[in-house]
KOLSE-608766 format. One line per field, with one value per residue (C-alpha): x, y, z; chain; residue number from 1. Coordinates in Angstrom, 3 decimals, m for minus. Layout:
REM residues N
east <- [X,...];
north <- [Y,...];
up <- [Z,...];
chain <- [A,...];
n <- [NUM,...];
//
This chain:
REM residues 519
east <- [78.741,81.540,81.671,85.184,88.735,89.629,92.951,92.956,93.887,94.512,91.659,92.244,89.501,88.476,87.734,85.369,85.203,82.090,80.550,83.901,82.440,78.971,77.334,74.899,74.982,72.968,69.989,67.357,64.845,67.145,69.336,69.481,71.735,74.318,72.828,76.294,76.614,76.688,76.997,79.631,83.207,85.376,89.054,90.860,92.730,96.315,97.019,97.673,94.338,92.155,89.464,87.522,84.065,81.047,77.566,74.209,70.525,67.315,66.765,63.110,62.413,61.977,64.801,62.310,63.232,59.560,58.096,61.003,61.078,63.683,66.763,69.040,68.214,68.004,71.687,72.600,70.529,73.154,75.476,72.788,70.689,70.958,68.497,68.150,69.947,71.699,71.945,74.761,74.344,73.840,70.995,73.144,71.997,73.995,72.905,73.454,71.250,70.024,72.146,70.115,66.729,64.464,62.041,59.152,59.002,56.128,58.349,55.448,56.772,60.096,61.519,64.375,66.620,68.662,72.394,72.700,75.591,73.623,73.027,71.569,73.691,72.616,74.081,70.811,70.554,68.500,65.385,63.186,60.303,62.197,62.402,58.722,57.621,59.991,58.828,55.211,55.785,57.503,54.590,52.081,54.000,54.500,58.200,58.387,54.793,54.754,57.399,54.994,51.832,51.824,52.636,49.752,51.448,54.664,54.813,57.098,57.574,58.210,61.776,62.568,62.097,60.416,57.970,56.666,53.729,53.289,50.186,52.298,55.623,58.738,62.019,64.022,62.187,65.508,66.055,63.213,64.466,67.124,64.588,66.168,65.537,64.844,63.630,60.090,59.353,60.646,59.020,56.974,59.690,61.437,64.901,64.911,68.075,69.708,72.318,74.650,78.232,77.210,74.784,73.147,73.366,72.444,73.497,74.186,77.200,75.175,74.606,76.999,77.310,79.567,81.384,80.446,83.416,80.945,79.609,78.611,80.328,83.364,83.117,84.967,83.161,85.274,83.954,86.425,85.909,85.417,83.045,81.029,79.737,76.322,75.439,71.826,70.328,67.603,67.363,68.812,70.661,72.122,73.400,74.978,76.714,78.023,79.474,80.988,82.274,82.117,83.109,80.448,82.137,79.268,75.753,72.994,70.976,68.165,68.846,65.344,63.602,62.209,64.389,67.643,70.673,73.671,77.148,80.049,83.206,85.776,84.238,83.891,80.464,78.530,74.924,72.671,69.651,66.393,64.009,61.938,60.630,59.422,57.159,54.535,51.329,48.550,44.780,43.660,40.313,42.133,41.377,45.076,46.412,43.760,46.011,48.581,50.819,50.912,51.296,54.315,55.915,55.716,59.069,60.891,59.757,61.501,65.127,65.872,69.550,68.653,66.147,68.617,71.365,69.483,66.773,68.165,71.827,72.923,71.388,69.057,69.566,67.745,65.495,63.662,62.420,60.398,63.316,66.388,69.277,71.330,69.400,70.004,66.431,67.275,68.197,70.282,69.752,65.980,66.208,68.069,64.943,63.027,65.590,65.042,64.493,62.658,62.405,60.817,58.209,57.437,56.994,54.578,52.565,52.201,51.483,48.741,47.173,47.611,49.697,48.450,46.088,45.566,46.501,46.426,49.418,48.354,50.959,50.964,52.170,52.925,56.266,57.772,60.598,58.153,56.148,59.215,60.006,56.419,56.730,60.010,58.301,55.408,57.994,59.422,55.951,55.161,58.458,56.988,53.754,51.300,49.715,50.201,48.352,50.005,47.285,48.447,46.625,47.405,46.147,42.733,42.016,45.052,43.859,40.313,41.459,43.482,40.556,38.129,40.519,40.500,43.841,45.434,48.726,50.110,53.547,53.657,56.196,56.314,58.851,59.371,60.316,63.866,62.482,60.884,57.323,55.036,51.870,50.274,49.976,48.195,45.982,42.373,42.718,46.153,46.757,48.613,46.004,45.017,43.896,42.562,46.021,44.910,45.507,45.217,47.784,50.405,49.494,50.148,53.517,54.392,53.574,55.643,58.642,58.520,58.669,61.528,63.721,64.006,60.465,61.305,62.419,59.052,57.150,59.081,58.740,54.982,54.688,56.705,55.243,51.767,52.943,51.401,54.122,56.731,59.619,61.615,64.255,65.165,66.162,68.951,70.267,73.636,76.206,78.792,81.941,85.018,87.629,90.055,88.197,85.911,87.271,86.037,82.477,80.005,76.461,73.631,69.859,68.806,72.213,74.820,77.499,76.974,79.362,79.728,80.222,81.415,78.374,77.342,73.701,74.750,75.836,72.617,70.084,69.010,66.735,63.727,63.171,59.983,58.893,59.539,57.618,54.570,54.493];
north <- [13.650,11.586,8.056,6.803,8.100,9.366,9.389,12.980,13.664,16.999,17.467,19.871,22.469,23.066,26.733,27.698,31.307,33.197,33.708,33.665,31.179,32.687,31.954,34.882,37.733,40.944,41.726,44.364,42.175,41.273,38.267,35.229,32.334,31.352,28.753,27.387,26.406,22.545,21.992,22.156,21.695,20.045,20.990,17.866,18.201,17.052,13.498,14.562,16.496,13.887,12.581,9.363,9.084,6.755,7.346,5.736,6.458,4.891,5.942,4.907,7.318,10.990,13.384,16.221,17.847,18.659,15.239,12.886,11.563,8.809,9.412,7.649,10.027,13.023,12.417,13.766,16.908,19.061,18.585,19.388,22.085,25.164,27.139,30.839,29.790,26.767,25.524,23.692,20.733,23.120,25.091,28.146,29.844,31.178,33.028,31.095,32.185,35.170,38.347,40.430,40.419,42.697,42.039,44.254,45.592,43.182,40.249,39.044,40.302,39.205,40.202,38.256,39.298,36.766,36.823,38.243,35.862,32.633,30.386,26.912,24.112,24.789,28.281,30.232,32.848,32.242,34.396,35.619,33.740,30.505,31.089,31.979,28.836,26.680,27.953,27.631,24.019,23.248,24.819,22.569,19.248,17.002,17.142,20.981,21.819,22.237,24.931,27.199,26.414,29.988,31.637,33.603,34.284,33.973,36.561,38.420,42.168,44.654,45.253,41.515,40.741,37.544,38.548,36.116,37.235,35.306,35.215,35.305,36.900,34.897,35.955,33.686,32.683,32.081,28.990,27.338,28.483,25.890,24.543,23.533,25.978,24.687,26.294,27.641,25.476,22.332,22.276,19.280,17.346,14.277,15.617,19.462,21.400,23.024,25.795,23.506,22.471,19.255,18.294,14.934,13.297,9.928,8.197,4.706,4.401,5.020,7.948,10.420,13.800,16.140,19.106,22.423,24.479,27.454,27.091,30.604,30.513,29.324,27.244,24.945,22.003,18.892,17.062,17.857,14.871,16.128,13.139,11.075,7.781,6.827,3.224,2.385,0.875,m1.604,m2.388,m1.453,m4.783,m4.082,m0.661,m2.309,m4.943,m2.413,m0.443,m3.462,m5.270,m2.952,0.684,2.563,5.180,6.810,5.843,7.365,4.790,4.837,2.753,3.572,1.905,m1.639,m2.672,m1.249,m3.451,m3.648,m2.709,m4.953,m3.519,m0.875,2.629,6.113,6.995,10.179,10.937,13.308,14.644,14.462,16.238,13.041,13.490,10.547,11.451,10.297,12.122,11.446,11.497,14.236,12.453,9.297,8.286,8.137,11.026,13.472,13.989,16.768,15.034,11.870,13.650,15.620,12.499,10.552,12.002,10.418,6.854,6.874,5.628,7.507,6.544,2.920,3.440,5.320,2.709,m0.551,0.293,3.101,1.869,5.267,7.122,9.234,11.857,11.652,14.638,15.657,18.937,19.010,20.400,18.905,18.898,20.092,23.359,26.520,26.415,23.465,24.608,21.882,23.291,23.068,19.665,18.261,18.748,16.203,13.418,9.762,9.017,5.717,6.256,9.677,8.130,5.249,7.669,9.816,6.811,5.867,9.405,9.837,6.585,5.074,1.945,m1.081,1.031,m0.256,2.031,1.565,2.602,3.095,2.599,2.433,m1.107,m0.408,0.699,m2.424,m0.546,1.891,m1.088,m2.607,0.760,1.011,m2.392,m1.321,1.830,m0.316,m2.262,1.002,2.167,m1.150,m0.963,2.226,0.602,0.812,m2.093,m1.388,m2.863,m2.035,m1.472,m2.052,m0.469,0.611,2.850,4.509,2.468,3.996,7.544,6.597,5.559,8.728,10.894,9.003,8.964,5.256,5.225,6.549,7.565,7.015,6.822,9.271,10.393,13.480,15.523,18.889,21.888,23.325,26.008,23.394,24.817,23.079,25.088,22.140,20.256,23.024,24.732,23.626,23.038,21.558,18.162,16.873,17.909,14.601,13.716,17.189,18.875,21.967,24.935,28.574,29.632,27.183,27.821,31.534,30.612,28.541,31.594,33.816,31.449,31.734,35.499,35.443,32.459,33.496,32.316,28.683,28.319,29.480,27.360,24.192,24.771,25.084,21.975,19.905,21.208,20.222,17.007,18.015,16.194,13.684,13.987,10.784,11.319,12.798,10.409,10.723,9.002,7.194,8.308,5.693,6.645,4.782,5.411,8.296,9.616,12.310,12.792,16.492,15.623,17.606,16.464,18.660,18.194,17.066,18.019,15.245,17.405,20.652,23.437,27.114,29.776,32.376,34.676,36.217,36.791,40.114,41.321,40.020,41.525,45.107,46.919,48.456,52.170,53.580,54.310,50.711,49.360,51.504,50.102];
up <- [3.685,2.384,3.554,2.891,2.995,m0.408,m2.300,m3.535,m7.070,m8.600,m11.132,m14.015,m14.417,m17.950,m18.221,m21.027,m22.138,m21.358,m24.809,m26.602,m29.211,m29.136,m32.410,m32.044,m34.480,m34.086,m36.346,m36.552,m34.842,m31.930,m31.628,m34.057,m34.164,m36.767,m39.132,m39.767,m36.057,m35.927,m32.180,m29.529,m30.571,m27.982,m27.533,m26.622,m23.330,m23.035,m22.025,m18.483,m18.271,m19.944,m17.715,m18.564,m17.219,m17.957,m16.581,m17.079,m17.688,m18.822,m22.474,m22.315,m19.482,m20.182,m19.511,m19.113,m15.785,m14.900,m15.424,m14.791,m11.233,m11.815,m9.637,m12.117,m14.972,m12.807,m11.786,m15.239,m15.038,m13.253,m16.214,m18.861,m17.196,m14.950,m12.883,m12.028,m8.852,m7.384,m3.764,m2.077,0.248,3.216,1.392,0.646,m2.564,m5.444,m8.636,m11.833,m14.808,m12.727,m13.093,m10.623,m8.923,m6.915,m4.095,m2.909,0.566,1.178,0.040,m2.139,m5.534,m6.951,m10.397,m11.845,m14.723,m16.744,m17.522,m21.110,m21.741,m21.070,m24.024,m24.741,m26.126,m29.754,m29.381,m29.026,m26.351,m23.216,m23.353,m20.583,m22.301,m21.755,m18.103,m17.703,m19.719,m17.699,m14.379,m15.444,m16.521,m13.214,m11.296,m13.107,m12.660,m9.665,m9.007,m8.509,m8.092,m4.330,m4.538,m6.393,m4.348,m3.135,m6.417,m7.845,m11.176,m13.199,m15.935,m18.308,m17.884,m20.532,m19.401,m19.733,m16.079,m14.892,m12.162,m9.617,m7.453,m4.168,m2.024,1.107,2.049,1.093,2.572,0.302,m2.821,m4.733,m2.587,m4.545,m7.978,m8.781,m11.194,m14.593,m17.403,m20.918,m24.194,m24.318,m27.312,m25.618,m22.152,m23.027,m24.947,m23.509,m24.342,m24.073,m24.461,m21.441,m20.701,m18.778,m19.605,m21.459,m24.141,m24.607,m27.985,m29.345,m32.622,m34.033,m31.781,m28.599,m26.333,m24.736,m23.026,m24.926,m23.209,m24.686,m25.889,m26.217,m22.729,m21.626,m18.156,m16.238,m13.101,m10.650,m12.106,m11.301,m14.387,m17.161,m19.555,m23.075,m23.663,m21.236,m22.510,m21.379,m20.756,m21.446,m18.225,m18.160,m14.405,m11.041,m10.990,m14.468,m13.246,m10.145,m12.311,m14.752,m11.910,m10.147,m13.189,m16.061,m17.079,m15.213,m12.935,m11.028,m9.996,m7.896,m5.921,m3.372,m0.275,0.900,m2.007,m2.082,m5.070,m3.891,m4.937,m2.590,m3.930,m3.058,m4.553,m3.898,m4.201,m2.732,m1.311,m0.729,0.331,m1.556,0.244,m1.468,0.899,1.727,5.296,7.374,10.354,12.770,13.234,15.681,15.489,17.938,18.333,19.545,23.098,23.679,21.672,22.416,25.446,24.779,27.231,25.155,21.857,23.213,24.689,21.504,20.315,23.257,22.098,18.758,18.450,15.224,15.077,15.147,12.263,10.105,10.718,10.464,7.908,5.763,5.744,7.050,4.159,6.274,9.025,12.308,12.838,15.952,14.295,11.141,9.004,7.471,9.850,6.916,6.469,8.499,9.865,12.131,15.595,17.296,20.777,20.413,18.688,21.721,23.873,21.888,21.395,22.114,25.815,26.369,30.103,29.654,27.267,29.613,32.492,30.411,29.563,33.186,34.331,31.706,32.845,29.356,30.258,28.270,26.195,22.663,19.783,15.904,13.878,10.212,7.475,3.701,2.998,m0.729,0.626,2.228,3.939,5.568,6.724,8.366,9.993,11.260,12.937,14.511,15.863,17.176,19.266,20.601,21.628,23.205,25.212,26.713,27.814,24.891,23.024,19.290,16.222,12.902,10.386,6.891,3.967,0.384,m2.447,m1.968,1.170,2.855,2.143,3.087,6.517,6.847,5.959,8.197,11.128,11.431,13.419,16.460,14.720,11.241,9.704,6.792,4.182,2.017,0.058,1.686,m0.392,0.177,2.488,4.660,4.216,6.746,5.984,4.068,7.392,9.333,6.764,6.893,3.133,3.284,1.608,4.645,7.134,8.699,12.171,13.084,13.189,11.291,13.497,12.509,15.041,13.902,10.254,10.871,12.427,9.273,7.109,9.342,9.086,5.225,5.795,8.318,8.970,12.573,13.108,12.411,16.000,17.265,14.727,15.450,19.284,18.930,16.853,19.265,22.457,21.270,19.562,16.249,14.365,15.486,13.031,12.431,9.681,6.328,3.654,1.124,m2.003,m2.159,m4.812,m5.616,m7.657,m8.779,m6.065,m6.790,m9.815,m8.233,m4.728,m4.533,m5.464,m3.232,m4.138,m2.962,m3.048,m6.516,m7.829,m7.967,m9.701,m7.791,m8.919,m8.263,m11.026,m8.469,m8.287,m4.948,m3.729,m2.308,m5.773,m7.446,m5.066,m6.050,m3.574,m5.245,m5.161,m3.818,m7.338,m8.472,m5.415,m6.272,m9.860];
chain <- [A,A,A,A,A,A,A,A,A,A,A,A,A,A,A,A,A,A,A,A,A,A,A,A,A,A,A,A,A,A,A,A,A,A,A,A,A,A,A,A,A,A,A,A,A,A,A,A,A,A,A,A,A,A,A,A,A,A,A,A,A,A,A,A,A,A,A,A,A,A,A,A,A,A,A,A,A,A,A,A,A,A,A,A,A,A,A,A,A,A,A,A,A,A,A,A,A,A,A,A,A,A,A,A,A,A,A,A,A,A,A,A,A,A,A,A,A,A,A,A,A,A,A,A,A,A,A,A,A,A,A,A,A,A,A,A,A,A,A,A,A,A,A,A,A,A,A,A,A,A,A,A,A,A,A,A,A,A,A,A,A,A,A,A,A,A,A,A,A,A,A,A,A,A,A,A,A,A,A,A,A,A,A,A,A,A,A,A,A,A,A,A,A,A,A,A,A,A,A,A,A,A,A,A,A,A,A,A,A,A,A,A,A,A,A,A,A,A,A,A,A,A,A,A,A,A,A,A,A,A,A,A,A,A,A,A,A,A,A,A,A,A,A,A,A,A,A,A,A,A,A,A,A,A,A,A,A,A,A,A,A,A,A,A,A,A,A,A,A,A,A,A,A,A,A,A,A,A,A,A,A,A,A,A,A,A,A,A,A,A,A,A,A,A,A,A,A,A,A,A,A,A,A,A,A,A,A,A,A,A,A,A,A,A,A,A,A,A,A,A,A,A,A,A,A,A,A,A,A,A,A,A,A,A,A,A,A,A,A,A,A,A,A,A,A,A,A,A,A,A,A,A,A,A,A,A,A,A,A,A,A,A,A,A,A,A,A,A,A,A,A,A,A,A,A,A,A,A,A,A,A,A,A,A,A,A,A,A,A,A,A,A,A,A,A,A,A,A,A,A,A,A,A,A,A,A,A,A,A,A,A,A,A,A,A,A,A,A,A,A,A,A,A,A,A,A,A,A,A,A,A,A,A,A,A,A,A,A,A,A,A,A,A,A,A,A,A,A,A,A,A,A,A,A,A,A,A,A,A,A,A,A,A,A,A,A,A,A,A,A,A,A,A,A,A,A,A,A,A,A,A,A,A,A,A,A,A,A,A,A,A,A,A,A,A,A,A,A,A,A,A,A,A,A,A,A,A,A,A,A,A,A,A,A,A,A,A,A,A];
n <- [1,2,3,4,5,6,7,8,9,10,11,12,13,14,15,16,17,18,19,20,21,22,23,24,25,26,27,28,29,30,31,32,33,34,35,36,37,38,39,40,41,42,43,44,45,46,47,48,49,50,51,52,53,54,55,56,57,58,59,60,61,62,63,64,65,66,67,68,69,70,71,72,73,74,75,76,77,78,79,80,81,82,83,84,85,86,87,88,89,90,91,92,93,94,95,96,97,98,99,100,101,102,103,104,105,106,107,108,109,110,111,112,113,114,115,116,117,118,119,120,121,122,123,124,125,126,127,128,129,130,131,132,133,134,135,136,137,138,139,140,141,142,143,144,145,146,147,148,149,150,151,152,153,154,155,156,157,158,159,160,161,162,163,164,165,166,167,168,169,170,171,172,173,174,175,176,177,178,179,180,181,182,183,184,185,186,187,188,189,190,191,192,193,194,195,196,197,198,199,200,201,202,203,204,205,206,207,208,209,210,211,212,213,214,215,216,217,218,219,220,221,222,223,224,225,226,227,228,229,230,231,232,233,234,235,236,237,238,239,240,241,242,243,244,245,246,247,248,249,250,251,252,253,254,255,256,257,258,259,260,261,262,263,264,265,266,267,268,269,270,271,272,273,274,275,276,277,278,279,280,281,282,283,284,285,286,287,288,289,290,291,292,293,294,295,296,297,298,299,300,301,302,303,304,305,306,307,308,309,310,311,312,313,314,315,316,317,318,319,320,321,322,323,324,325,326,327,328,329,330,331,332,333,334,335,336,337,338,339,340,341,342,343,344,345,346,347,348,349,350,351,352,353,354,355,356,357,358,359,360,361,362,363,364,365,366,367,368,369,370,371,372,373,374,375,376,377,378,379,380,381,382,383,384,385,386,387,388,389,390,391,392,393,394,395,396,397,398,399,400,401,402,403,404,405,406,407,408,409,410,411,412,413,414,415,416,417,418,419,420,421,422,423,424,425,426,427,428,429,430,431,432,433,434,435,436,437,438,439,440,441,442,443,444,445,446,447,448,449,450,451,452,453,454,455,456,457,458,459,460,461,462,463,464,465,466,467,468,469,470,471,472,473,474,475,476,477,478,479,480,481,482,483,484,485,486,487,488,489,490,491,492,493,494,495,496,497,498,499,500,501,502,503,504,505,506,507,508,509,510,511,512,513,514,515,516,517,518,519];
//
């Protein structure tokens, strides 16, 4: 969502030919690359077309997309890497490196085929082996691991297909596959090559991103600069100062972090969703919240709009259902039933005979912002008639208290996958199953929602009617840019420079024949 009125500029789009400068030559053993290839050659645009852009990153932090969790470095990833698919800010999916795919009738087996024109920045062709190695690396690392929690296997087929076998039906597995793809031999390196429009290089003069003249595809990418200078960052304050007083043109910041630095200059501002979900959950063994009436009423106590405005500086979206309001699974009509209503909460407390009952709200105090939010929520609950003690804890002690049920309710935070999978809350073996909320019926509904998006309504209704979760908000990052430079920027989740290459899902999906399904 854009936060200021932009002065629109006409940005020239640099169209690169699809494979027109491909350095590959055929050989008897397949495809090799031209040893005379020395890297991307940039054709200088005319003076009217030239775009000057300076970005930043931490050179001492890995640029490996599977291990890097720093949002400053990850802001560059969408210029360097591509996935099999990409998603826009409304969670709509588009094929990128994938040319076509099949899905079994059971929706548990997907096979993806790569675009034979796709190439890395050194000119070598993208291979199916690169995709398999990349997805396996993502599966085994923290940032993307939860997306593949239900993947039994990722394997290469004889026909060059990449097969993913799931242990439950998935209606829309491509939604999870915007994972950056790198070379098989570089999945553990700090600076792996990608297939995106720019390549990172460092020399005695510094670091820069260079536009590839041999980029394998065309797009409506609004970044047209032939070179993007990279400022080496050493702190958040340094980044802010370079943006306010130096040449830095765009930064990604986290207004929800403890060390966020305010920006006080002229800029354009966007938000970029990150999937971080803030929620309340109760202990069903609590003397207060063993009551389904009290659990269900909890949602009415929370003034979410106040929290997003005063504590997250507007870089969060109020959510009364456990899904991002940006995604198509969020039903606004259903959500309206559970919005803030202080009088309704106070009445429920009185009706349940819980007025002036003491409750303990557990919070992880390693996150000082979350602690402040917990104290604000405590005041909201006290306004409704409860007596609240905020119990601060950290590290292993926090998780010990969670596992032992030493609380009445807790304020939690997790990063949901793009398909808003909630099964980890309700499975008996789920890593978010605290307070006795595991429920086979609701877990089954969560599985059914993955199989058919129409079931999210039923799932969310069941959760809210029993008060199993009390959603609060979904956080987002802030993207600051020099006014007038990138007015058409449309950041999406984990993709600051989102762009389309014009492919359609309808054209990529190929229904399997009965014979293929049997195999």
